[in-house]
Each structure stands twice: as structure tokens, then as C-alpha cells.
N, C-alpha and C positions, 0 to 999 in steps of 0.2 A: 415544415422544415424550413430552417433558415438558410438563405443563400448568402455565400461570401465569394469573393474573388481572391484568387491566390496567384502571384506572379511567380513564374518560373523562368529561368534562363531559356533562350531560344532553342539550343540544342537538346536541353532536357525535355523540353516540351516536345520537340520533334520526335525523340525517342519514345516518350510517352504516348504520342499519337500513333505511331507506328505499331507499337505493342498493343494498343487498345483496338486498332483496326484488325489486328490478326486474331484477337480474342472476340472480335464482333461486339465490342463495348465502347461506350463513350469514354474520353479521358477523365470526365467527371466521375463516372461509376468506378474506374480503376482507382483513382485517387481517394474516393470516398471508402472503399473497402480497404485500401492500404492503411488510411488513418485509422479506421475502426479496428483493424488488426493491431496496429501500433499501440493504440489506447488500451487494448485488451491485455497486452503483455504485462507481466509483472515487472515491477521496478527492481531490478537486479541489485542495484546499490543498496536500496532499502533492505531487501531479503539479506544480503551479506552483512549489513550492520546489525540487523535483528539477530542473526545466527551467532555473530561475534558476542553480542551482548547476552544472549541466552548461554553460551559457552562459559562466559565469565560468571554469571549467576550459578550455573551448575557447579563450576569449580569451587566456589566459595561455600556452597551449601553442602558439598560432598560429604563433610565431616559430620553432618547432622543426620539423624534418622527421620523418616517421614513423621513418626510420632511427636518428636521434638518440634519439628517444624510446625506441625498441625497445632500443637499446644501453645505455641507461640502466637500463632495467627488467632486462636480462640481468646487468649488473654488480651492481645492488642485490640481485638474487636470489643471485648467487653470493656476495656478502658476507654475506648473512643465513645460507645454508648453511654457510659456514665458521665464522661465530660459533656456530651451534648444535653443529656438531662440536666446537669448541674447549670449548664449556660441558660437553659429555658427557665430554670427557676429564679435565677437572678434577673431576668429581663421582665 
């Protein structure tokens, strides 16, 4: 485990120390747990942007059936494969 020092304003550290004593833990343990919890939380901004993007895509594709979309994907995949084959033949 890597050790690092974090500087906290005096009053903030005092509050942390008091709360740590009440829970019979060290300030380092409390901070470590809080940082772990913070890093485990999903990034709300990223999720909101992804949901907005997904809504835009769904709005644009609502006019097409699943079969039409699947056919376009299949065709595009075949075209990409053929382009790769052609590129390998010329090299």
C-alpha cells in the first residue's frame, strides 16, 4: 500500500479527529474509507451525458424498424470487410 500525506485545514482535521475517535478508528482509516466510497460512485455528469446521447440516437432511429437497422449494419460490415481485403491485396 502506498502512503501519501494530505494536508487539511486545522478545523477540518479537528472535526475528522473527533469523529474518528467516536467511531474508534484512526483519521487515516476514515479518510481511506471515504476516498474509496467517493471513487466507487458513478460519475453523474458522464451518466447524464450518455443518457442524453442515447435519447438523441433513439429519437433519430425511431423511424426505422429493427430489421432495417440490422440490414444496414450487415451491409456496412460486409463493405468494411471487403475494403480491408482489397487493402491487403494492394500491399
